[in-house]
C-alpha positions in Angstrom: 28.7 30.0 -25.2 26.3 28.8 -22.7 24.3 26.8 -25.6 27.4 24.8 -26.4 27.1 23.5 -22.8 23.8 21.7 -23.3 24.0 20.9 -26.8 24.6 16.8 -25.6 21.5 16.4 -24.4 19.5 15.6 -27.2 22.0 13.3 -28.1 22.4 11.9 -24.4 18.6 11.3 -23.6 18.0 9.3 -27.1 20.7 6.8 -26.2 18.2 4.8 -24.1 15.7 4.6 -26.0 17.7 3.4 -28.6 19.1 0.8 -27.4 16.4 -0.5 -24.6 12.7 -1.6 -24.7 10.1 0.6 -23.3 10.1 0.0 -19.4 14.0 -0.8 -19.3 14.2 2.6 -20.9 12.2 4.0 -18.3 13.6 2.7 -15.3 17.3 3.4 -16.8 16.2 6.9 -17.4 15.1 7.2 -14.0 18.3 5.8 -12.8 20.2 8.7 -14.9 18.2 11.1 -13.2 19.0 9.4 -9.4 22.5 9.2 -10.3 22.8 12.8 -11.2 20.8 14.2 -8.3 23.3 12.1 -5.9 26.6 13.7 -8.5 24.9 17.4 -7.8 25.5 17.3 -4.4 28.4 15.0 -4.1 30.2 17.0 -6.6 30.3 20.2 -4.6 30.3 18.1 -1.5 33.7 16.4 -2.6 35.6 19.5 -4.3 34.8 21.9 -1.0 36.4 18.4 1.2 39.5 18.0 -1.1 39.6 22.0 -0.5 39.6 22.5 3.2 42.4 19.2 3.2 44.3 20.7 0.6 44.0 24.3 0.2 43.7 24.1 -3.7 41.1 23.8 -5.3 43.4 21.6 -8.3 43.0 18.3 -6.7 38.8 18.3 -6.3 38.9 19.3 -10.0 41.3 17.1 -11.2 38.9 14.6 -9.1 36.1 15.8 -11.8 38.0 15.0 -14.4 38.7 11.4 -14.1 34.8 11.2 -13.1 34.1 13.0 -16.6 36.8 10.9 -18.7 35.5 7.5 -17.3 31.5 9.0 -17.8 32.8 9.6 -21.8 34.8 6.1 -21.6 31.4 4.4 -20.4 29.8 5.6 -22.9 32.0 4.4 -25.7 31.4 1.1 -24.1 27.8 0.8 -25.0 26.5 -1.8 -26.8 25.2 -1.2 -30.3 21.4 -0.6 -31.2 19.6 -3.9 -32.3 19.4 -3.8 -36.6 15.5 -3.7 -37.9 
């Protein structure tokens, strides 16, 4: 089960290098890492804040679910890679 949690990573990291030039892909990977670092702080903070305000974890998990779905919808909007 643990391996399935990270099974998407090889294809995820290939997306910027497929659709962007080398220097732009490097900046994109850096931006992805920066956003991931902020999300690593903001996600647990938001869940804790919503739990303290509502007394339930349901609202925090619903927020995380909406964020994950929005991210999935955004990746579906990524442009096609240029042809050879």
